[in-house]
N, CA, C and O atoms as a Tripos MOL2 file, in Angstrom:
@<TRIPOS>MOLECULE
protein
  308   307    77     0     0
PROTEIN
NO_CHARGES

@<TRIPOS>ATOM
      1 N          28.3240   68.2630    2.8420 N.3       1 UNK1
      2 CA         27.2270   68.1830    2.5680 C.3       1 UNK1
      3 C          26.5330   69.5090    2.3630 C.2       1 UNK1
      4 O          26.5330   70.2480    3.3480 O.2       1 UNK1
      5 N          25.9110   69.9710    1.2120 N.am      2 UNK2
      6 CA         25.1670   70.8030    0.7270 C.3       2 UNK2
      7 C          23.4810   71.0340    1.5670 C.2       2 UNK2
      8 O          22.5740   70.2240    1.3700 O.2       2 UNK2
      9 N          23.3250   72.1930    2.4350 N.am      3 UNK3
     10 CA         22.2250   72.3690    3.2390 C.3       3 UNK3
     11 C          21.0730   72.3460    2.4420 C.2       3 UNK3
     12 O          20.0020   72.2680    3.0440 O.2       3 UNK3
     13 N          21.0550   72.4110    0.8460 N.am      4 UNK4
     14 CA         19.8320   71.8070    0.9380 C.3       4 UNK4
     15 C          19.3000   70.1150    0.8280 C.2       4 UNK4
     16 O          18.2280   69.5460    0.6230 O.2       4 UNK4
     17 N          20.3550   69.8130    1.0270 N.am      5 UNK5
     18 CA         19.8870   67.7990    0.7760 C.3       5 UNK5
     19 C          19.8070   67.8960    2.3770 C.2       5 UNK5
     20 O          19.4860   66.7100    2.4470 O.2       5 UNK5
     21 N          19.8230   68.2490    3.5650 N.am      6 UNK6
     22 CA         20.0340   68.3080    4.7060 C.3       6 UNK6
     23 C          18.7970   67.6360    5.2390 C.2       6 UNK6
     24 O          18.6430   66.5200    5.7350 O.2       6 UNK6
     25 N          17.6890   68.9360    4.9220 N.am      7 UNK7
     26 CA         16.0940   68.5180    5.7590 C.3       7 UNK7
     27 C          15.5090   67.3510    5.1860 C.2       7 UNK7
     28 O          15.0280   66.4260    5.8400 O.2       7 UNK7
     29 N          15.5930   67.4610    3.3010 N.am      8 UNK8
     30 CA         15.0080   65.8540    2.6490 C.3       8 UNK8
     31 C          15.9200   64.3920    3.2730 C.2       8 UNK8
     32 O          15.2480   63.3610    3.2870 O.2       8 UNK8
     33 N          16.9490   64.3120    3.6260 N.am      9 UNK9
     34 CA         17.6180   63.1320    4.2150 C.3       9 UNK9
     35 C          16.7770   63.0020    5.3590 C.2       9 UNK9
     36 O          15.9750   62.0690    5.4080 O.2       9 UNK9
     37 N          16.8620   63.7810    6.2300 N.am     10 UNK10
     38 CA         15.7770   63.8150    6.8640 C.3      10 UNK10
     39 C          14.7280   63.0210    6.9020 C.2      10 UNK10
     40 O          14.4590   62.3320    7.8860 O.2      10 UNK10
     41 N          14.4370   63.0320    6.4490 N.am     11 UNK11
     42 CA         12.2700   62.7370    5.7080 C.3      11 UNK11
     43 C          12.9930   61.0550    5.4060 C.2      11 UNK11
     44 O          12.4250   60.2530    6.1470 O.2      11 UNK11
     45 N          13.9310   60.4620    4.6360 N.am     12 UNK12
     46 CA         14.5150   59.7590    4.0770 C.3      12 UNK12
     47 C          15.2610   58.5160    5.1610 C.2      12 UNK12
     48 O          15.7110   58.6920    6.2920 O.2      12 UNK12
     49 N          15.2060   57.4360    4.4780 N.am     13 UNK13
     50 CA         16.4020   56.3720    5.6760 C.3      13 UNK13
     51 C          17.4770   56.2290    4.4630 C.2      13 UNK13
     52 O          17.1320   55.8230    3.3530 O.2      13 UNK13
     53 N          18.5560   56.5290    4.7190 N.am     14 UNK14
     54 CA         19.5270   56.0050    3.6500 C.3      14 UNK14
     55 C          20.5880   55.4910    4.6900 C.2      14 UNK14
     56 O          20.6900   55.9630    5.8220 O.2      14 UNK14
     57 N          21.4890   54.3180    4.1150 N.am     15 UNK15
     58 CA         22.5610   54.3580    5.0850 C.3      15 UNK15
     59 C          23.6190   55.0480    4.9080 C.2      15 UNK15
     60 O          23.8290   55.7060    3.8890 O.2      15 UNK15
     61 N          24.3630   54.9700    5.8470 N.am     16 UNK16
     62 CA         25.6770   56.4030    5.9880 C.3      16 UNK16
     63 C          26.3380   56.4620    4.1910 C.2      16 UNK16
     64 O          26.4040   57.5230    3.5690 O.2      16 UNK16
     65 N          26.6510   55.4780    3.7690 N.am     17 UNK17
     66 CA         27.1900   55.5010    2.5750 C.3      17 UNK17
     67 C          26.1960   56.0310    1.8770 C.2      17 UNK17
     68 O          26.4390   57.2130    1.6330 O.2      17 UNK17
     69 N          25.2780   55.7030    1.4890 N.am     18 UNK18
     70 CA         23.9330   56.2840    0.7160 C.3      18 UNK18
     71 C          24.3070   57.7190    0.8650 C.2      18 UNK18
     72 O          24.9410   58.3460    0.0180 O.2      18 UNK18
     73 N          23.9990   58.0590    1.6680 N.am     19 UNK19
     74 CA         23.6980   59.2950    2.6420 C.3      19 UNK19
     75 C          25.2440   60.5380    1.8660 C.2      19 UNK19
     76 O          25.2420   61.7490    1.6420 O.2      19 UNK19
     77 N          26.3480   59.4590    1.6770 N.am     20 UNK20
     78 CA         27.6350   60.4690    1.3810 C.3      20 UNK20
     79 C          27.1640   60.8390    0.0580 C.2      20 UNK20
     80 O          27.0680   61.9740   -0.4090 O.2      20 UNK20
     81 N          26.9420   59.9530   -0.3710 N.am     21 UNK21
     82 CA         27.3180   59.6530   -2.0270 C.3      21 UNK21
     83 C          26.0780   61.1980   -2.5020 C.2      21 UNK21
     84 O          26.2860   62.3110   -2.9850 O.2      21 UNK21
     85 N          25.0010   60.5640   -2.1040 N.am     22 UNK22
     86 CA         23.8100   61.6110   -2.6300 C.3      22 UNK22
     87 C          24.0310   63.2680   -2.2700 C.2      22 UNK22
     88 O          23.5340   64.1670   -2.9470 O.2      22 UNK22
     89 N          24.8690   63.4790   -1.0810 N.am     23 UNK23
     90 CA         25.5540   64.6610   -0.5090 C.3      23 UNK23
     91 C          26.9790   65.1270   -1.6860 C.2      23 UNK23
     92 O          27.2800   66.2290   -2.1440 O.2      23 UNK23
     93 N          27.4860   64.0410   -1.8420 N.am     24 UNK24
     94 CA         28.3890   64.1610   -3.2620 C.3      24 UNK24
     95 C          27.9080   64.6380   -4.1720 C.2      24 UNK24
     96 O          28.1750   65.7850   -4.5300 O.2      24 UNK24
     97 N          26.7620   63.5790   -4.9960 N.am     25 UNK25
     98 CA         26.1320   64.0600   -6.1940 C.3      25 UNK25
     99 C          25.7150   65.0030   -6.3420 C.2      25 UNK25
    100 O          25.8410   65.6270   -7.3950 O.2      25 UNK25
    101 N          24.9480   65.5010   -5.1160 N.am     26 UNK26
    102 CA         24.4570   66.6160   -5.4840 C.3      26 UNK26
    103 C          25.3700   68.0190   -5.7760 C.2      26 UNK26
    104 O          25.0970   68.9320   -6.5560 O.2      26 UNK26
    105 N          26.4440   67.8910   -4.9610 N.am     27 UNK27
    106 CA         27.5560   68.6050   -5.1840 C.3      27 UNK27
    107 C          28.1390   69.0670   -6.1370 C.2      27 UNK27
    108 O          28.5810   70.1940   -6.3610 O.2      27 UNK27
    109 N          28.1220   67.6120   -7.0360 N.am     28 UNK28
    110 CA         28.5770   67.5090   -8.5750 C.3      28 UNK28
    111 C          27.3830   68.0860   -9.4650 C.2      28 UNK28
    112 O          27.7160   68.7960  -10.4130 O.2      28 UNK28
    113 N          26.6240   67.9540   -9.3460 N.am     29 UNK29
    114 CA         25.6150   68.5720  -10.2540 C.3      29 UNK29
    115 C          25.4230   70.0820   -9.6690 C.2      29 UNK29
    116 O          24.9350   70.8320  -10.5150 O.2      29 UNK29
    117 N          25.6740   70.6470   -8.5140 N.am     30 UNK30
    118 CA         25.8910   72.3040   -8.7180 C.3      30 UNK30
    119 C          26.7510   72.7680   -9.2530 C.2      30 UNK30
    120 O          26.6390   73.5550  -10.1930 O.2      30 UNK30
    121 N          28.2420   72.2050   -8.5500 N.am     31 UNK31
    122 CA         29.3550   72.7720   -9.5330 C.3      31 UNK31
    123 C          29.2310   72.5990  -10.9090 C.2      31 UNK31
    124 O          29.7180   73.4750  -11.6240 O.2      31 UNK31
    125 N          28.5220   71.3780  -11.5680 N.am     32 UNK32
    126 CA         28.5460   71.4530  -12.9440 C.3      32 UNK32
    127 C          27.5740   72.1930  -13.5870 C.2      32 UNK32
    128 O          27.4910   72.1720  -14.8150 O.2      32 UNK32
    129 N          26.6420   73.0090  -12.7220 N.am     33 UNK33
    130 CA         25.4200   74.0260  -13.1420 C.3      33 UNK33
    131 C          26.0600   75.1250  -12.8430 C.2      33 UNK33
    132 O          25.9780   76.0410  -13.6610 O.2      33 UNK33
    133 N          26.8030   75.3180  -11.6980 N.am     34 UNK34
    134 CA         27.4940   76.6110  -11.3420 C.3      34 UNK34
    135 C          26.2690   77.3510  -10.7650 C.2      34 UNK34
    136 O          25.9130   78.5100  -10.9770 O.2      34 UNK34
    137 N          25.7010   76.3910   -9.9720 N.am     35 UNK35
    138 CA         24.2630   76.8690   -9.3370 C.3      35 UNK35
    139 C          24.5100   77.5700   -7.8630 C.2      35 UNK35
    140 O          23.5190   78.1790   -7.4570 O.2      35 UNK35
    141 N          25.0430   77.5800   -7.4600 N.am     36 UNK36
    142 CA         25.4800   78.2150   -5.9200 C.3      36 UNK36
    143 C          24.6760   79.1800   -5.9290 C.2      36 UNK36
    144 O          23.8550   79.0940   -5.0160 O.2      36 UNK36
    145 N          24.5240   80.3580   -6.7890 N.am     37 UNK37
    146 CA         23.8280   81.5340   -6.9190 C.3      37 UNK37
    147 C          22.0260   81.7570   -6.9680 C.2      37 UNK37
    148 O          21.2120   82.6270   -6.6600 O.2      37 UNK37
    149 N          22.0330   80.3110   -7.5870 N.am     38 UNK38
    150 CA         20.1400   79.7030   -7.8010 C.3      38 UNK38
    151 C          20.0860   80.1930   -6.1430 C.2      38 UNK38
    152 O          20.8100   80.3950   -5.1680 O.2      38 UNK38
    153 N          18.4080   80.2240   -6.6830 N.am     39 UNK39
    154 CA         17.6720   80.5670   -5.8160 C.3      39 UNK39
    155 C          17.4970   79.2280   -4.6640 C.2      39 UNK39
    156 O          17.5020   78.1410   -5.2420 O.2      39 UNK39
    157 N          17.4240   79.1870   -3.9410 N.am     40 UNK40
    158 CA         16.9250   77.8680   -2.8560 C.3      40 UNK40
    159 C          16.3810   76.7700   -3.3420 C.2      40 UNK40
    160 O          16.8870   75.6500   -3.4100 O.2      40 UNK40
    161 N          15.3550   77.1150   -3.6720 N.am     41 UNK41
    162 CA         14.1070   76.4330   -4.3640 C.3      41 UNK41
    163 C          14.8420   75.8750   -5.8050 C.2      41 UNK41
    164 O          14.3970   74.7730   -6.1300 O.2      41 UNK41
    165 N          15.5370   76.2410   -6.4260 N.am     42 UNK42
    166 CA         16.0520   75.4860   -8.0870 C.3      42 UNK42
    167 C          16.9820   74.4470   -6.4720 C.2      42 UNK42
    168 O          16.8500   73.2300   -6.5990 O.2      42 UNK42
    169 N          17.5390   74.7530   -5.5720 N.am     43 UNK43
    170 CA         18.9730   74.0490   -5.2900 C.3      43 UNK43
    171 C          17.7260   72.6730   -4.5940 C.2      43 UNK43
    172 O          18.0810   71.5180   -4.8280 O.2      43 UNK43
    173 N          16.5290   72.8350   -3.8910 N.am     44 UNK44
    174 CA         15.8390   72.2840   -3.4450 C.3      44 UNK44
    175 C          15.4130   70.8710   -4.2380 C.2      44 UNK44
    176 O          15.4300   69.7020   -3.8530 O.2      44 UNK44
    177 N          15.0790   71.3920   -5.3270 N.am     45 UNK45
    178 CA         14.2390   70.5660   -6.3660 C.3      45 UNK45
    179 C          15.4750   69.6340   -6.8190 C.2      45 UNK45
    180 O          15.2350   68.4320   -6.7080 O.2      45 UNK45
    181 N          16.6380   69.9410   -7.2640 N.am     46 UNK46
    182 CA         17.8400   69.3970   -7.3440 C.3      46 UNK46
    183 C          17.9830   68.1500   -6.6520 C.2      46 UNK46
    184 O          18.1640   66.9920   -7.0290 O.2      46 UNK46
    185 N          17.7930   68.9590   -5.0290 N.am     47 UNK47
    186 CA         18.3670   67.6320   -4.0720 C.3      47 UNK47
    187 C          17.2120   66.8870   -4.0630 C.2      47 UNK47
    188 O          17.4340   65.7280   -3.7150 O.2      47 UNK47
    189 N          15.5300   67.2300   -4.4330 N.am     48 UNK48
    190 CA         14.8160   65.7820   -4.5270 C.3      48 UNK48
    191 C          15.2720   64.9600   -5.9960 C.2      48 UNK48
    192 O          15.0810   63.7540   -6.1540 O.2      48 UNK48
    193 N          15.6010   65.4260   -6.5290 N.am     49 UNK49
    194 CA         15.7690   64.8100   -7.4590 C.3      49 UNK49
    195 C          16.5960   64.2270   -7.5630 C.2      49 UNK49
    196 O          16.7720   63.6530   -8.6380 O.2      49 UNK49
    197 N          17.8150   64.0320   -6.1640 N.am     50 UNK50
    198 CA         19.1190   63.2880   -6.5710 C.3      50 UNK50
    199 C          18.6110   62.1290   -5.3360 C.2      50 UNK50
    200 O          19.1600   61.0360   -5.1940 O.2      50 UNK50
    201 N          17.6260   62.5490   -4.6180 N.am     51 UNK51
    202 CA         17.2570   61.5700   -3.2430 C.3      51 UNK51
    203 C          16.4210   60.6160   -4.3670 C.2      51 UNK51
    204 O          16.6500   59.4270   -4.5900 O.2      51 UNK51
    205 N          15.4960   61.3730   -4.9470 N.am     52 UNK52
    206 CA         14.4980   60.3250   -6.0410 C.3      52 UNK52
    207 C          15.1220   59.1090   -6.4870 C.2      52 UNK52
    208 O          14.9030   57.9070   -6.3310 O.2      52 UNK52
    209 N          16.1050   59.9240   -7.1890 N.am     53 UNK53
    210 CA         17.1450   58.1430   -7.8140 C.3      53 UNK53
    211 C          17.6490   57.4560   -6.8060 C.2      53 UNK53
    212 O          17.1040   56.3540   -6.7450 O.2      53 UNK53
    213 N          18.6820   57.6620   -5.7480 N.am     54 UNK54
    214 CA         19.1600   57.2130   -4.8210 C.3      54 UNK54
    215 C          18.1710   56.1890   -4.1580 C.2      54 UNK54
    216 O          18.4600   55.0960   -3.6700 O.2      54 UNK54
    217 N          16.6960   56.9090   -4.2670 N.am     55 UNK55
    218 CA         15.5070   55.6530   -3.7020 C.3      55 UNK55
    219 C          15.3720   54.7050   -4.6700 C.2      55 UNK55
    220 O          14.7330   53.6900   -4.3950 O.2      55 UNK55
    221 N          15.9810   54.8770   -6.0460 N.am     56 UNK56
    222 CA         15.5270   53.3760   -6.7920 C.3      56 UNK56
    223 C          17.5210   52.3990   -6.3440 C.2      56 UNK56
    224 O          18.1150   51.4980   -6.9350 O.2      56 UNK56
    225 N          17.6730   52.7450   -5.8110 N.am     57 UNK57
    226 CA         18.9520   52.1300   -5.2230 C.3      57 UNK57
    227 C          20.1570   52.8070   -5.8980 C.2      57 UNK57
    228 O          21.0220   51.9320   -5.8790 O.2      57 UNK57
    229 N          20.5310   53.5990   -6.3230 N.am     58 UNK58
    230 CA         21.4160   53.7020   -7.3610 C.3      58 UNK58
    231 C          22.4910   54.2640   -6.0340 C.2      58 UNK58
    232 O          21.9960   54.7420   -5.0130 O.2      58 UNK58
    233 N          23.5270   54.1730   -6.1560 N.am     59 UNK59
    234 CA         24.7830   54.6980   -5.3690 C.3      59 UNK59
    235 C          25.7450   55.1920   -5.1140 C.2      59 UNK59
    236 O          26.2690   55.5860   -4.0730 O.2      59 UNK59
    237 N          26.1100   55.1650   -6.5710 N.am     60 UNK60
    238 CA         27.4560   56.1110   -7.2430 C.3      60 UNK60
    239 C          26.9350   57.4660   -7.6990 C.2      60 UNK60
    240 O          26.0600   57.8430   -8.4790 O.2      60 UNK60
    241 N          27.7420   57.9930   -6.9740 N.am     61 UNK61
    242 CA         27.2270   59.7920   -6.9950 C.3      61 UNK61
    243 C          27.5650   60.2210   -8.5430 C.2      61 UNK61
    244 O          27.0160   61.2920   -8.8000 O.2      61 UNK61
    245 N          28.3830   59.6390   -9.7520 N.am     62 UNK62
    246 CA         28.2370   60.3690  -10.8890 C.3      62 UNK62
    247 C          27.4730   59.5350  -11.7400 C.2      62 UNK62
    248 O          27.4900   59.6970  -12.9600 O.2      62 UNK62
    249 N          26.9140   58.7970  -11.2760 N.am     63 UNK63
    250 CA         26.0550   58.1580  -12.4640 C.3      63 UNK63
    251 C          24.1920   58.8740  -11.7770 C.2      63 UNK63
    252 O          23.1370   59.0880  -12.3740 O.2      63 UNK63
    253 N          24.5820   59.0190  -10.3970 N.am     64 UNK64
    254 CA         23.3050   59.9510   -9.7290 C.3      64 UNK64
    255 C          22.9770   61.2230  -10.5220 C.2      64 UNK64
    256 O          21.9280   61.4980  -11.1040 O.2      64 UNK64
    257 N          24.6340   62.2700  -10.3660 N.am     65 UNK65
    258 CA         24.5180   63.7080  -10.8480 C.3      65 UNK65
    259 C          23.9480   63.4710  -12.4950 C.2      65 UNK65
    260 O          23.0490   64.1250  -13.0240 O.2      65 UNK65
    261 N          24.7880   62.2810  -13.1680 N.am     66 UNK66
    262 CA         24.8890   62.6350  -14.8220 C.3      66 UNK66
    263 C          22.8750   61.9880  -15.2620 C.2      66 UNK66
    264 O          22.3780   62.2890  -16.3470 O.2      66 UNK66
    265 N          22.2210   61.3010  -14.3930 N.am     67 UNK67
    266 CA         21.1430   61.1860  -14.9150 C.3      67 UNK67
    267 C          20.0960   62.4240  -14.3160 C.2      67 UNK67
    268 O          19.1130   62.7740  -14.9680 O.2      67 UNK67
    269 N          20.4080   62.9620  -13.1400 N.am     68 UNK68
    270 CA         20.1930   64.0610  -12.8840 C.3      68 UNK68
    271 C          20.1120   65.3780  -13.7640 C.2      68 UNK68
    272 O          19.0810   66.0250  -13.9520 O.2      68 UNK68
    273 N          21.3890   65.6710  -14.2810 N.am     69 UNK69
    274 CA         21.9270   66.6910  -15.5330 C.3      69 UNK69
    275 C          21.4060   65.9160  -16.6530 C.2      69 UNK69
    276 O          20.9300   66.6370  -17.5290 O.2      69 UNK69
    277 N          21.3510   64.6460  -16.8950 N.am     70 UNK70
    278 CA         19.9970   64.1350  -18.2730 C.3      70 UNK70
    279 C          18.6620   64.8430  -17.6640 C.2      70 UNK70
    280 O          18.4120   65.8560  -18.3170 O.2      70 UNK70
    281 N          18.0400   64.6930  -16.9640 N.am     71 UNK71
    282 CA         16.7990   64.9210  -17.0270 C.3      71 UNK71
    283 C          16.6780   66.4690  -16.5600 C.2      71 UNK71
    284 O          15.5350   66.6680  -16.1480 O.2      71 UNK71
    285 N          17.6250   67.8260  -16.4790 N.am     72 UNK72
    286 CA         17.5750   69.0200  -16.7710 C.3      72 UNK72
    287 C          17.8730   68.9010  -18.0840 C.2      72 UNK72
    288 O          17.9140   70.0680  -18.4740 O.2      72 UNK72
    289 N          18.1280   68.1210  -19.0880 N.am     73 UNK73
    290 CA         18.9660   68.8100  -20.9070 C.3      73 UNK73
    291 C          19.9560   69.0190  -20.6320 C.2      73 UNK73
    292 O          20.5060   69.8420  -21.3640 O.2      73 UNK73
    293 N          20.7270   68.5040  -19.5720 N.am     74 UNK74
    294 CA         22.3200   69.1040  -20.1920 C.3      74 UNK74
    295 C          23.2340   68.0040  -19.9110 C.2      74 UNK74
    296 O          23.2400   67.2110  -18.9700 O.2      74 UNK74
    297 N          23.9370   68.1070  -20.8300 N.am     75 UNK75
    298 CA         24.9250   66.5700  -20.9500 C.3      75 UNK75
    299 C          25.7270   66.6830  -20.2050 C.2      75 UNK75
    300 O          25.9990   67.8610  -20.4360 O.2      75 UNK75
    301 N          26.5580   66.3270  -19.2340 N.am     76 UNK76
    302 CA         27.7750   66.3490  -18.6890 C.3      76 UNK76
    303 C          29.0220   65.8370  -19.6080 C.2      76 UNK76
    304 O          29.0870   64.7890  -20.2510 O.2      76 UNK76
    305 N          29.9080   66.7850  -19.4960 N.am     77 UNK77
    306 CA         31.5950   66.4790  -20.2740 C.3      77 UNK77
    307 C          32.6830   65.8040  -19.4880 C.2      77 UNK77
    308 O          33.7840   65.6050  -20.0020 O.2      77 UNK77
@<TRIPOS>BOND
     1     1     2 1
     2     2     3 1
     3     3     4 2
     4     3     5 am
     5     5     6 1
     6     6     7 1
     7     7     8 2
     8     7     9 am
     9     9    10 1
    10    10    11 1
    11    11    12 2
    12    11    13 am
    13    13    14 1
    14    14    15 1
    15    15    16 2
    16    15    17 am
    17    17    18 1
    18    18    19 1
    19    19    20 2
    20    19    21 am
    21    21    22 1
    22    22    23 1
    23    23    24 2
    24    23    25 am
    25    25    26 1
    26    26    27 1
    27    27    28 2
    28    27    29 am
    29    29    30 1
    30    30    31 1
    31    31    32 2
    32    31    33 am
    33    33    34 1
    34    34    35 1
    35    35    36 2
    36    35    37 am
    37    37    38 1
    38    38    39 1
    39    39    40 2
    40    39    41 am
    41    41    42 1
    42    42    43 1
    43    43    44 2
    44    43    45 am
    45    45    46 1
    46    46    47 1
    47    47    48 2
    48    47    49 am
    49    49    50 1
    50    50    51 1
    51    51    52 2
    52    51    53 am
    53    53    54 1
    54    54    55 1
    55    55    56 2
    56    55    57 am
    57    57    58 1
    58    58    59 1
    59    59    60 2
    60    59    61 am
    61    61    62 1
    62    62    63 1
    63    63    64 2
    64    63    65 am
    65    65    66 1
    66    66    67 1
    67    67    68 2
    68    67    69 am
    69    69    70 1
    70    70    71 1
    71    71    72 2
    72    71    73 am
    73    73    74 1
    74    74    75 1
    75    75    76 2
    76    75    77 am
    77    77    78 1
    78    78    79 1
    79    79    80 2
    80    79    81 am
    81    81    82 1
    82    82    83 1
    83    83    84 2
    84    83    85 am
    85    85    86 1
    86    86    87 1
    87    87    88 2
    88    87    89 am
    89    89    90 1
    90    90    91 1
    91    91    92 2
    92    91    93 am
    93    93    94 1
    94    94    95 1
    95    95    96 2
    96    95    97 am
    97    97    98 1
    98    98    99 1
    99    99   100 2
   100    99   101 am
   101   101   102 1
   102   102   103 1
   103   103   104 2
   104   103   105 am
   105   105   106 1
   106   106   107 1
   107   107   108 2
   108   107   109 am
   109   109   110 1
   110   110   111 1
   111   111   112 2
   112   111   113 am
   113   113   114 1
   114   114   115 1
   115   115   116 2
   116   115   117 am
   117   117   118 1
   118   118   119 1
   119   119   120 2
   120   119   121 am
   121   121   122 1
   122   122   123 1
   123   123   124 2
   124   123   125 am
   125   125   126 1
   126   126   127 1
   127   127   128 2
   128   127   129 am
   129   129   130 1
   130   130   131 1
   131   131   132 2
   132   131   133 am
   133   133   134 1
   134   134   135 1
   135   135   136 2
   136   135   137 am
   137   137   138 1
   138   138   139 1
   139   139   140 2
   140   139   141 am
   141   141   142 1
   142   142   143 1
   143   143   144 2
   144   143   145 am
   145   145   146 1
   146   146   147 1
   147   147   148 2
   148   147   149 am
   149   149   150 1
   150   150   151 1
   151   151   152 2
   152   151   153 am
   153   153   154 1
   154   154   155 1
   155   155   156 2
   156   155   157 am
   157   157   158 1
   158   158   159 1
   159   159   160 2
   160   159   161 am
   161   161   162 1
   162   162   163 1
   163   163   164 2
   164   163   165 am
   165   165   166 1
   166   166   167 1
   167   167   168 2
   168   167   169 am
   169   169   170 1
   170   170   171 1
   171   171   172 2
   172   171   173 am
   173   173   174 1
   174   174   175 1
   175   175   176 2
   176   175   177 am
   177   177   178 1
   178   178   179 1
   179   179   180 2
   180   179   181 am
   181   181   182 1
   182   182   183 1
   183   183   184 2
   184   183   185 am
   185   185   186 1
   186   186   187 1
   187   187   188 2
   188   187   189 am
   189   189   190 1
   190   190   191 1
   191   191   192 2
   192   191   193 am
   193   193   194 1
   194   194   195 1
   195   195   196 2
   196   195   197 am
   197   197   198 1
   198   198   199 1
   199   199   200 2
   200   199   201 am
   201   201   202 1
   202   202   203 1
   203   203   204 2
   204   203   205 am
   205   205   206 1
   206   206   207 1
   207   207   208 2
   208   207   209 am
   209   209   210 1
   210   210   211 1
   211   211   212 2
   212   211   213 am
   213   213   214 1
   214   214   215 1
   215   215   216 2
   216   215   217 am
   217   217   218 1
   218   218   219 1
   219   219   220 2
   220   219   221 am
   221   221   222 1
   222   222   223 1
   223   223   224 2
   224   223   225 am
   225   225   226 1
   226   226   227 1
   227   227   228 2
   228   227   229 am
   229   229   230 1
   230   230   231 1
   231   231   232 2
   232   231   233 am
   233   233   234 1
   234   234   235 1
   235   235   236 2
   236   235   237 am
   237   237   238 1
   238   238   239 1
   239   239   240 2
   240   239   241 am
   241   241   242 1
   242   242   243 1
   243   243   244 2
   244   243   245 am
   245   245   246 1
   246   246   247 1
   247   247   248 2
   248   247   249 am
   249   249   250 1
   250   250   251 1
   251   251   252 2
   252   251   253 am
   253   253   254 1
   254   254   255 1
   255   255   256 2
   256   255   257 am
   257   257   258 1
   258   258   259 1
   259   259   260 2
   260   259   261 am
   261   261   262 1
   262   262   263 1
   263   263   264 2
   264   263   265 am
   265   265   266 1
   266   266   267 1
   267   267   268 2
   268   267   269 am
   269   269   270 1
   270   270   271 1
   271   271   272 2
   272   271   273 am
   273   273   274 1
   274   274   275 1
   275   275   276 2
   276   275   277 am
   277   277   278 1
   278   278   279 1
   279   279   280 2
   280   279   281 am
   281   281   282 1
   282   282   283 1
   283   283   284 2
   284   283   285 am
   285   285   286 1
   286   286   287 1
   287   287   288 2
   288   287   289 am
   289   289   290 1
   290   290   291 1
   291   291   292 2
   292   291   293 am
   293   293   294 1
   294   294   295 1
   295   295   296 2
   296   295   297 am
   297   297   298 1
   298   298   299 1
   299   299   300 2
   300   299   301 am
   301   301   302 1
   302   302   303 1
   303   303   304 2
   304   303   305 am
   305   305   306 1
   306   306   307 1
   307   307   308 2
@<TRIPOS>SUBSTRUCTURE
     1 UNK1         2 RESIDUE 1 A UNK
     2 UNK2         6 RESIDUE 1 A UNK
     3 UNK3        10 RESIDUE 1 A UNK
     4 UNK4        14 RESIDUE 1 A UNK
     5 UNK5        18 RESIDUE 1 A UNK
     6 UNK6        22 RESIDUE 1 A UNK
     7 UNK7        26 RESIDUE 1 A UNK
     8 UNK8        30 RESIDUE 1 A UNK
     9 UNK9        34 RESIDUE 1 A UNK
    10 UNK10       38 RESIDUE 1 A UNK
    11 UNK11       42 RESIDUE 1 A UNK
    12 UNK12       46 RESIDUE 1 A UNK
    13 UNK13       50 RESIDUE 1 A UNK
    14 UNK14       54 RESIDUE 1 A UNK
    15 UNK15       58 RESIDUE 1 A UNK
    16 UNK16       62 RESIDUE 1 A UNK
    17 UNK17       66 RESIDUE 1 A UNK
    18 UNK18       70 RESIDUE 1 A UNK
    19 UNK19       74 RESIDUE 1 A UNK
    20 UNK20       78 RESIDUE 1 A UNK
    21 UNK21       82 RESIDUE 1 A UNK
    22 UNK22       86 RESIDUE 1 A UNK
    23 UNK23       90 RESIDUE 1 A UNK
    24 UNK24       94 RESIDUE 1 A UNK
    25 UNK25       98 RESIDUE 1 A UNK
    26 UNK26      102 RESIDUE 1 A UNK
    27 UNK27      106 RESIDUE 1 A UNK
    28 UNK28      110 RESIDUE 1 A UNK
    29 UNK29      114 RESIDUE 1 A UNK
    30 UNK30      118 RESIDUE 1 A UNK
    31 UNK31      122 RESIDUE 1 A UNK
    32 UNK32      126 RESIDUE 1 A UNK
    33 UNK33      130 RESIDUE 1 A UNK
    34 UNK34      134 RESIDUE 1 A UNK
    35 UNK35      138 RESIDUE 1 A UNK
    36 UNK36      142 RESIDUE 1 A UNK
    37 UNK37      146 RESIDUE 1 A UNK
    38 UNK38      150 RESIDUE 1 A UNK
    39 UNK39      154 RESIDUE 1 A UNK
    40 UNK40      158 RESIDUE 1 A UNK
    41 UNK41      162 RESIDUE 1 A UNK
    42 UNK42      166 RESIDUE 1 A UNK
    43 UNK43      170 RESIDUE 1 A UNK
    44 UNK44      174 RESIDUE 1 A UNK
    45 UNK45      178 RESIDUE 1 A UNK
    46 UNK46      182 RESIDUE 1 A UNK
    47 UNK47      186 RESIDUE 1 A UNK
    48 UNK48      190 RESIDUE 1 A UNK
    49 UNK49      194 RESIDUE 1 A UNK
    50 UNK50      198 RESIDUE 1 A UNK
    51 UNK51      202 RESIDUE 1 A UNK
    52 UNK52      206 RESIDUE 1 A UNK
    53 UNK53      210 RESIDUE 1 A UNK
    54 UNK54      214 RESIDUE 1 A UNK
    55 UNK55      218 RESIDUE 1 A UNK
    56 UNK56      222 RESIDUE 1 A UNK
    57 UNK57      226 RESIDUE 1 A UNK
    58 UNK58      230 RESIDUE 1 A UNK
    59 UNK59      234 RESIDUE 1 A UNK
    60 UNK60      238 RESIDUE 1 A UNK
    61 UNK61      242 RESIDUE 1 A UNK
    62 UNK62      246 RESIDUE 1 A UNK
    63 UNK63      250 RESIDUE 1 A UNK
    64 UNK64      254 RESIDUE 1 A UNK
    65 UNK65      258 RESIDUE 1 A UNK
    66 UNK66      262 RESIDUE 1 A UNK
    67 UNK67      266 RESIDUE 1 A UNK
    68 UNK68      270 RESIDUE 1 A UNK
    69 UNK69      274 RESIDUE 1 A UNK
    70 UNK70      278 RESIDUE 1 A UNK
    71 UNK71      282 RESIDUE 1 A UNK
    72 UNK72      286 RESIDUE 1 A UNK
    73 UNK73      290 RESIDUE 1 A UNK
    74 UNK74      294 RESIDUE 1 A UNK
    75 UNK75      298 RESIDUE 1 A UNK
    76 UNK76      302 RESIDUE 1 A UNK
    77 UNK77      306 RESIDUE 1 A UNK
């Protein structure tokens, strides 16, 4: 799981499976955006959005990542 997600997960309560899905979704988004070189602030904003979606009950990392990418105006192919 990537570093920007970990502090945010400590502020929330998720079962282990959902926490894994959050980490996978975040990594999928970062890979899709090629954003590893982006400022930490950008990665934190993405992590926050992933967690917001997970709080709605969504646990599929592909769906979570697609929803975040759509929010950013990026269509994942």
